[in-house]
C-alpha positions as CSV (number, residue, x, y, z in Angstrom):
1,M,251.4,84.2,128.6
2,R,251.3,82.6,124.9
3,Y,251.2,84.7,122.0
4,P,250.4,83.1,118.4
5,V,252.4,85.9,116.8
6,T,252.7,84.4,113.5
7,I,250.5,81.7,112.0
8,A,250.6,80.4,108.2
9,I,248.1,78.3,107.0
10,V,247.9,76.5,103.4
11,G,245.0,74.8,102.1
12,L,243.5,74.0,98.5
13,A,243.8,76.5,95.7
14,A,239.8,77.0,95.9
15,L,240.2,78.2,99.1
16,S,242.3,81.0,98.3
17,G,239.0,83.0,96.6
18,C,235.3,83.7,98.1
19,L,232.0,82.5,96.7
20,D,231.1,86.2,95.6
21,G,233.8,86.5,93.4
22,T,235.4,89.0,95.1
23,N,239.4,88.9,96.5
24,P,239.9,88.0,100.1
25,F,243.1,89.9,100.2
26,M,241.2,93.2,99.4
27,V,240.4,95.5,102.0
28,D,238.4,98.0,102.0
29,S,238.9,101.6,103.9
30,P,236.9,101.9,106.7
31,D,235.0,104.8,105.9
32,G,234.1,102.8,102.3
33,T,235.8,105.1,99.9
34,G,238.0,102.6,98.4
35,S,241.3,101.0,99.2
36,E,243.5,102.0,102.1
37,Q,246.3,104.3,101.5
38,L,249.6,101.9,102.6
39,D,252.3,102.8,104.7
40,E,255.2,103.5,102.3
41,N,257.2,100.6,104.0
42,D,254.0,98.4,104.3
43,P,255.1,95.6,102.2
44,N,251.1,94.9,101.4
45,T,251.5,96.4,97.6
46,D,250.3,92.8,95.8
47,V,247.0,91.4,97.3
48,N,248.3,87.9,95.9
49,N,251.6,88.6,98.4
50,Q,250.3,89.9,102.0
51,F,252.3,89.7,104.4
52,L,251.3,90.1,108.5
53,Y,253.0,93.6,108.9
54,D,252.5,95.4,112.5
55,P,256.0,97.0,113.2
56,D,254.1,98.2,116.7
57,R,253.3,94.6,117.0
58,G,256.9,93.7,116.0
59,L,255.8,91.7,112.7
60,T,258.2,92.9,110.3
61,M,259.5,90.5,107.9
62,N,258.4,91.9,104.8
63,A,259.8,89.5,102.2
64,V,260.5,85.9,101.8
65,Q,262.2,84.1,98.6
66,Y,262.4,80.1,98.5
67,D,265.8,78.8,96.6
68,A,264.4,75.8,95.5
69,A,268.1,74.6,94.4
70,N,269.1,75.0,97.7
71,D,265.9,74.4,99.8
72,E,266.7,77.3,101.6
73,L,264.5,80.5,102.3
74,V,265.8,83.7,102.5
75,I,263.8,86.3,105.0
76,N,264.4,90.1,104.8
77,N,264.1,92.6,107.9
78,L,264.3,90.1,110.9
79,P,267.0,91.4,113.0
80,F,270.0,89.7,113.9
81,D,269.2,87.0,111.6
82,G,272.3,87.2,109.5
83,P,273.2,89.6,106.9
84,D,272.1,87.6,104.2
85,G,268.6,86.4,105.9
86,R,269.4,83.0,104.9
87,Y,267.7,80.2,106.6
88,D,268.8,76.0,106.2
89,N,266.7,73.3,106.1
90,I,266.7,71.9,109.7
91,A,264.2,68.9,109.5
92,G,265.6,67.1,106.7
93,T,263.4,65.8,104.1
94,T,259.9,67.7,104.3
95,S,256.9,66.1,104.3
96,T,254.3,65.7,101.6
97,D,250.4,65.6,102.2
98,A,248.0,64.3,99.8
99,N,247.7,67.3,98.6
100,G,250.9,68.2,97.3
101,I,251.7,70.6,100.1
102,T,255.3,70.1,101.3
103,S,255.9,71.9,104.8
104,G,259.7,72.3,106.3
105,V,261.4,74.1,109.3
106,Y,264.3,76.3,108.7
107,E,266.1,78.3,111.1
108,S,268.8,81.1,110.3
109,R,272.3,81.0,110.2
110,Q,274.4,82.1,112.5
111,T,278.6,82.8,112.7
112,A,280.9,84.1,115.6
113,T,279.9,87.9,114.6
114,T,276.3,87.7,112.7
115,G,273.1,86.0,113.1
116,L,273.2,86.5,116.8
117,V,269.7,85.7,117.9
118,K,268.5,82.6,116.9
119,H,265.4,82.4,113.9
120,Y,263.2,79.7,113.2
121,A,260.8,79.9,110.3
122,V,258.4,77.4,109.4
123,F,257.2,77.0,105.3
124,V,254.5,75.1,103.5
125,R,254.0,75.6,99.6
126,G,252.2,74.0,96.8
127,D,251.5,74.1,92.9
128,Y,249.8,77.1,93.9
129,L,251.0,79.3,97.2
130,E,253.7,79.1,99.3
131,A,253.0,80.5,103.1
132,T,255.5,81.1,105.9
133,A,255.8,82.3,109.7
134,A,258.9,83.0,111.3
135,N,260.2,84.3,114.8
136,S,262.5,82.9,117.4
137,R,262.7,82.2,120.8
138,D,265.6,84.1,122.1
139,W,263.7,87.3,122.7
140,F,262.6,88.0,126.6
141,G,259.5,89.2,125.4
142,F,256.7,88.3,121.5
143,G,260.7,89.9,120.0
144,Y,260.1,90.3,116.3
145,G,258.8,87.8,113.1
146,G,255.9,87.9,110.6
147,A,253.7,85.8,108.5
148,N,253.4,85.5,104.5
149,I,251.0,84.0,102.3
150,N,251.8,83.9,98.6
151,R,249.7,82.8,95.7
152,S,250.2,82.5,91.9
153,D,246.9,81.3,91.1
154,F,243.5,80.2,92.9
155,G,239.6,79.4,92.1
156,L,236.3,80.0,93.3
157,P,234.3,77.0,94.3
158,S,231.0,76.8,91.8
159,G,227.4,76.4,93.0
160,I,226.3,77.4,96.4
161,G,225.9,74.8,99.7
162,E,228.1,73.4,101.9
163,Y,231.9,73.5,101.2
164,V,234.7,71.3,103.4
165,Y,238.5,72.4,102.5
166,R,241.1,70.5,103.8
167,G,245.0,71.7,103.5
168,V,247.9,71.0,106.5
169,Y,248.9,74.4,108.7
170,G,252.4,75.4,110.5
171,G,252.9,78.4,112.8
172,A,255.2,79.8,114.9
173,R,254.1,80.6,118.7
174,T,256.6,82.9,121.3
175,F,255.7,84.0,124.5
176,D,255.7,86.7,126.8
177,N,258.1,87.3,129.6
178,G,260.8,84.5,128.9
179,G,261.1,84.0,125.5
180,G,260.7,80.2,123.9
181,I,259.2,78.8,121.4
182,E,257.2,76.4,120.2
183,L,256.7,75.2,115.9
184,T,253.5,73.8,115.3
185,A,252.3,71.8,112.4
186,G,249.4,69.7,111.0
187,D,246.1,69.0,108.9
188,A,243.3,71.9,108.7
189,T,239.8,70.9,107.9
190,L,237.5,74.4,107.2
191,I,234.0,73.7,106.9
192,L,231.8,76.6,105.3
193,D,227.8,76.7,105.3
194,V,226.9,80.2,102.9
195,L,223.4,79.1,102.7
196,D,222.8,79.7,106.8
197,F,222.4,82.1,108.8
198,D,220.2,84.2,107.1
199,P,221.8,88.0,106.6
200,I,220.7,90.6,108.9
């Protein structure tokens, strides 16, 4: 069985907003009384920096920082990925698309006594946002991982009609009953027609 445990999608800055002016990362509580009360360990305290976080499913990653000077990622809360949680770029030169979005593949550091489980991360970034997906091939089951999207700004489309958004995506997919990992990347095209279908 394949399990797409962590997927990160990055598009144009306009994709990060909704047509009605609401924030796409803000989720109302099921009873309609306002925002949900977050667990004290939940990293989702900023609507502009959201994690796929569910410890019961092994989604434990709760912080990501990009060290631009060294082209490294610093990831927190993944077990056995080394004491510093540092990930090195293993793909050489990162690719850049027509929108200025760069992508790269990173792996955790290992020594003789630390980093006993090798983790991998797909990282994409642009002028206004960053996205990360991380997991390991070494767990027998799905293992531990997570995903994050972090934005500094967003724009809303003007007018009403049909819209096309183009960007790139990256992800890490793990497998149940045997381990293994697939790192994915590619171009993404999303289309939206806000005039149809009629609301019920």
